[in-house]
N, C-alpha and C positions, 0 to 999 in steps of 0.2 A: 629713298624712303619707300620704294615699292609703289605699285600702281594702285591708285584708289578707284579707278574705274577702267573699263576696257577701252575708254575713249580718251581720257585725259587724266594726268596725274597732277593734283593741286601742288603748287609750289611757286617759285618765282620770287623775285626780289620784293621785299616789303618795306613798311615803315609808317610812322605817325606822329600827334600831340598837344600844348596849350598855354586876371591880375588880381591879386588880392593880397594885401599885407595882413595876414591873419596870424594870431599868436601860435607859437609852436605847440603841438600836442605834447602830452606828458611823455617822458622817456619810456621806452619799451621795457616792461618788466616781465621777465619770464620765470615764474616760480619753478621750484624743483619738481619736475614732472617728466614723463616720458617724452622723447624728442618729438614724436608725432603730435602729441597733445600740446606741447609747447608751441609748435609751428601753427597749429590750428588756433590757439589762443592769440598768438601774435598777429595772425591774419585778421582776426576779428578786431583786435585793438587798432590796427592800422585802418581798417575799413570804417570803424566808428569815428576815428579822427578825421578821415576823409569826408565823412558825412557832415561833421561839424564845420569843416572848412567850407564846404559847399553852402551850408545854411548861412554862414557868416558872409560869404562872398555875395550871395543873392541879396541878402539884407542890405549890404553896403551899396550894391549897385542900385537898389530901389531908392535908397536915401539920396544918392547922387542924381538919379534920374528925375525924381519928383521936383528938383530945382529947375529942370527944363520945362516939364509939363507933366501933369498927372498921367497922361496917356503913355508917357515913356516909363513911368513907374509901373503901370499896368502890364507892360510887356514883361518886366522882370517877375511880377507876381504870377503871371501866366506860366513863365518858365519854371518858377518854383513849384507850381502845381504838377508839372510833368517830370521834374527831376527826381531821381531816386528810384527805388524798386528793389530788385534783388542784389544790386551792387556787385554783379558778377565781375566786371572788369577791374574794379579796385581790388577785389580779392585775388585775382590773378596776378596783378602787379605785386601785391604784398607777398603772395606765396613765393613767387620767383625771387624777389628781393631778399626776403628773410631766409628762404631755403638755400640761397647761395651765399649766405654769410653776412648780409646787411643787418645793421643794428639801429640806424637812425630813423625812428618812427616818424619824425616830422617831415623829413625829405620824402619818405615813402608815401606818406599820407597826401602830400601835395601832388605828387605824380599820379597817385591813384585817383585823387579828386579831379585832376585834369582829364583823365580817361573817362570818368563818369560824365563830365561836362561835355566832352567830345561826343559821347554817346547821345546825350540829350540833343545836341545840335543835329546829329545825323537823323535821329528819330523825328525831330520837328520838320526837317527838310524832306524826309521820306514821306511824311504825311501830306506835305504840300504836293509832292509828285503824284501821290495816290488820291488826292482830293478827299482825304479822310479828316473828319472833325472830331473823332472819338478815338481814344486809345486806352486800353485796359478798362474799358467800360465807362470811362469818364471823358468829359470834353477836353480836347487838347488845346493848344494855343489858338488854333483857328476857331474851334468850337466855343471857347471862352470869349474870344473876341466877338464872334457873331452874337452871342447872348447879350453881351454888354451893349453892343451897338443897337440891337433890336430894342433893348430896354430904354435906350436913350431917344428912341424915335427917329433914328437915322433912316433916310429913304432906302427902300429895299434895292433900288437900282444901283446904289453905291456900295452896299454892304459887301458883296462878293469880292470886289477889288480890295476893299479895306481888309477883309479877312485874309486874303492871300498875301497881301503886303506885310501884315503884322506877323504872320507865321514865318515868312521868309526872313524878315529882319530879326526876329527872335532867334532863329537858328544861327544867323550870322553873329549875333551878339554872344551867344553861348560858345560858338567856335572860337571867336577872338579871345574870350576869357579863359578858354581851355589852354590856349597857347600861353596866355599871360600867367597862368599858375606855374608854368615851368620857369618863368623868369624871376620868381620870388627868390629872396636870399636863402630860403629853406632848402632849395635844391642845389647841391654842390656845383660850383661854376664849371668844374671839369666835365660834368656830365650833361650840362644844359645843351651844348651844341649838338651832340649826337641824339639827344632826346627830341629836340626840335626837328632835326632831320628825319628821325624815325616817324614822328607824328605827321609831318608834312607829306612824306612819301605814302603813309597809310591813308591820309585823306585823299590824295590823288588816286590811289588804287581803288578806294571805295567809290569815288566819283565815276571811275571807269565802270565799276560793277553796276552802279545805279543806272548809268547810261545804257548799258547792255540790257538791263532789266526792263527799262522803259521801251527800248527799241524792239524788245522781244514781242511786244504787242503787234508789231507789223509783220512778224514772221509766223509761219505755221508752228504749232506746238512741238511737232516732231523735229523741227530744225533749230530749236533754241538749246544752246549748251548751258543747261541749268546748273550743272556742277561748277562750271567756270564762274557763272554769276554768283553762286554761293561762296566760292572762294574769295572773289574780288570784293563783293559787297558785304559779306558777313564775317568770314573767317579772319581776314586781315586785321581790321580795326577792333573787332570784338575779342579776339583770342590771341592771334600771333603778336600783335604790337604790344598789348599789355604785358605779356610774358617777356618779350624782348626788352621792354622798358625796365622791368624789374631787374633783369640781368645787367643792363647797361648801368643802372643806378648802383648796383652792387659791385661794379667793376669786375664782373665775371669774365672768364676767358671766352674767346670766340667760339670754342667748341660747345660750351654750355649754351651760349646764345643760339647757335645753329640748331641744336637739339630742341630748344624751346620753340624756335620758329617752326620746326617740323611738327611738334606736338600741337601748337596752336592752329596751324593750317589744317591738319587732319581732323582735329577736334571740331573746328569751326564748320567744316564741310559736313561732318556727321550731325552736328547740332542742327544745321539748316535743313538737311534731308529729313530728320525726325520732325522738325517743326512743320515742314510742308506736309508730312504725312498726318500729323495731328490736326492740321488746319483743313484737311480734306476728309479723312476717314476716322478721325478720333472721336471719342465720346465727349461731347461738350460738358456733360455733368462731371466728368473726371478731369478734363483738361482746362475747362474755362475758356476754350477757344471755339468760336462759332465755325461751323463747317460749311456754311453757304457762301461766305464772302469771297473766298478764293475761287470757288467754282463760278460764281456770278461774274467775277472779274476776268475769269479765264486766265488766271495766273499761270505763267509758263514755268512749271515745276518739272523736276526729273520724273516724278510720278506720272504726270500727264504725257511727257515725251515718250516714256516707255509704253504707256497704254496705247497711244496713237500708233506707235511703230509695230505693235503686235495685234492690233484690233482687226477682226474680220469685218466684212461688209456691214453686218447687222450692228456690231459693237461700234464701228465708226459712225454709223447713223445716229446712234444714241449720243455719242460724244458731241457730234456736230449739232444735234438738236438742243442740247442742254448746256454745255460748257460755254460760258461767256454771256449767258442770258441774264440781264439785270433783274428780271422777274422770276428767276429760278425758284421753284418751290421745293418742299421737302421730298415730294414724290420724285421729281426730276433728279434731285441730288442723290436719292437712293439708287436710281437707275444708273447714274454715272459711277457711283461707288461700286455697284455690282460689276460693272465693266472693269474697273480698276483691279478688283480682286480676280475676276475670271481670266483676264489677260495675263495675270501673274505680275502685274506692275507693282502692286503693293509689296509682295515678297521680294521682288528684284531690288526695289529701293531699300527695303529693310536690310537686305544682304549687303548692299553697297554702304549703307550707314554703319553696319557692324564692321565691315572691312576697314572703313576709314577710322572708326573708333579703335580697332585693334592696332592699327598703325600708330595712333597717338599713344595708346597704352604701352606698346612695345618700346617706342622711343623714350617714353618717360622712365622706363626701367634703367636707362643708362645715366640718369641724373643721380646726384647724391641723395641719400636718405636724410631727413624724412620727406624731402620734396618729391621724390619719385612716387612714394605711396600716396601722398596728398593729391598729386595730379592724376594718378590712376583712379582715385575716388571721384574726382571731378568728372573724368571721362565716363565712369560708370553712371553717375547721377544724370549727366546731361544726355548721354547717348541712350540711356535706358528709359527715357520718359515715355516711350510708346508702349512699354511692356505693361 
């Protein structure tokens, strides 16, 4: 697949995956239109059906949980509040499945919903690791739990433990139900075993990425392989496995699945590199992403690794003085951003992201149309966010 960086080429064995007895979505209807438009229409139809499955699943779990205790129902209500968004992963499942000849919208929607629920689980657990209580500008499971306990008059000494426990358990519940969605009768029995294996391997890979991400805090920024972390933590479960899952469900040949795995890996790395850039030097007014949090955390990104490796004595002093400071202010952040630009780190990471996106785009051209064009558009949209 070509080298994505001068240090390491993303790749490696992947995999991932996910109970609800929900009614089957309507049969896929593809009006008389150009193939590309028909695929885009089909992807949205599957994605909408997946969103309905998730709403029904959460509602059913809340109904079941309230019989145990209202607190158990609260857990699912909090998960409901953080589930959803751009539904990128369901769209990737749907595109690969329909683009490789699949026609069963019910099966595709259940697998797509499983991926979104898996994403919810990963996000909830990631927030636990990062001690975050806000996501997308709103309280997450931990934040909602803290607000509810505070309103109930619970002693402050006990709240922190309760908050962490609730978020951890909520992520566990979402993860279990993600696998459960694969076990419904809507997914053909012939595909279930491989999908479960794919999901499970993907979860294991993501756990490895999360561990390396956390352990990175113990290492110097220049010593952390941020590209490897991006591949393991983000690219596998968010891009590679959804695309591979669509291929497995469609019964596609191994060659198509291998290409999709390559597309997903390269695209996921490009996506994370761009995301890290936006989180550090992007314009919050345009991106909606704060630029102080990553620097205050001292997040080990490829951007920071390159800057430390190229910094002269003065620039290294600036980085050491400001990166990782919980009280970092706007002036300090601007000083760090200046160093990131002056060392050439920003342009180096942009080049790396473009190279990875080019790999994904080139691999996509070997897939049948209109899937090839659809995925090229996804690459352009996601990798071009920093422009």
